[in-house]
C-alpha positions, 0 to 999 in steps of 0.5 A: 063731706070729704069728697072735695077735699079728697079730690083736692088731694088726688090732684097732687098725690095718689093716696091708699084707701088707708091713707085717705081714711086717716086724712079724713079722720084727722080733719075737723069738721066745723060749720061756721056762721056768716060774720064769724071771726075765725082769727083776729090780729094778735092771735096765734093761728092754730089751724089751716082751713079748707073751705068746703062750702062758703066764702071767707075774707082775710084782711088787715087793718091799716094805720088809718083804721080802714080794713084792706082785704087781702084774699077772698077764699071760697070753695076749694081754697085754704085759709090760715095765717101761715107765718103765725101758724108755722111759727106760733107768732102773733098774727097781723091779719083777720079772717072772717066768714062772709057766708055761712061756711063749712070747714075742714080743719087741720090743727098744728098737731093733726097736721104734723101727725098727718104728714108724718103718717102720710109724708106723701101728703108734703107734696100737696101742701108744697104745691099749695104754697107754691100756688099761693105764692104765685097768686101773691107775686102775680097780684103784687105785680098787677097792684103796682104796674096796672090800671084800676080798670085793668085790676078790676077786669083781672079780678072779674076774670079771675074770680067771676063768682066772687062779685055776686057773693060778697059786698062791693066795698070788700072788693074796693078794698082788695082792688085798693080803690074807693067803693065810689070809684069801683062803682064808676068802673063797673058802669064804665065796663058795662057801657063798654060791653053794651057797645 
């Protein structure tokens, strides 16, 4: 159950057997069925969750009532509303499972204890935040500077397994286009690959 997250940690830090045991003991294992809302706008986020198995979507609801997908999280990714978790302020996003999921969860208290007792894990969380910020910056740049086709191709290159795992309308909302336009892009791309 802890092999994947221990491998994740090992990419950043070398933990002793005792530190690894404490890390694993502080993680709460939770099985969550498909279509479960883990967080809703207005809630206070009290978790950071490592996705051991499954697929999760983070989204907001815009002023027109439309869902806008911010991120998909699959195996070996973390999900949370970082601002709400850190500041204990009401969140603005929703987090929902798209598949049956197995999560390893840290609460604020368990994370604080973990970082107090195993301070070298600060490095793992810092690197995770840096990677997350880099992804957000690149996505913002792509959103304002590339065509819809370029965004779609970047998405399928970066996340090749997600299109088989999530409904197309969620991918369209992530790309900022309509589902109908996404269908046209997919058809155009398939035709281009056949030639």
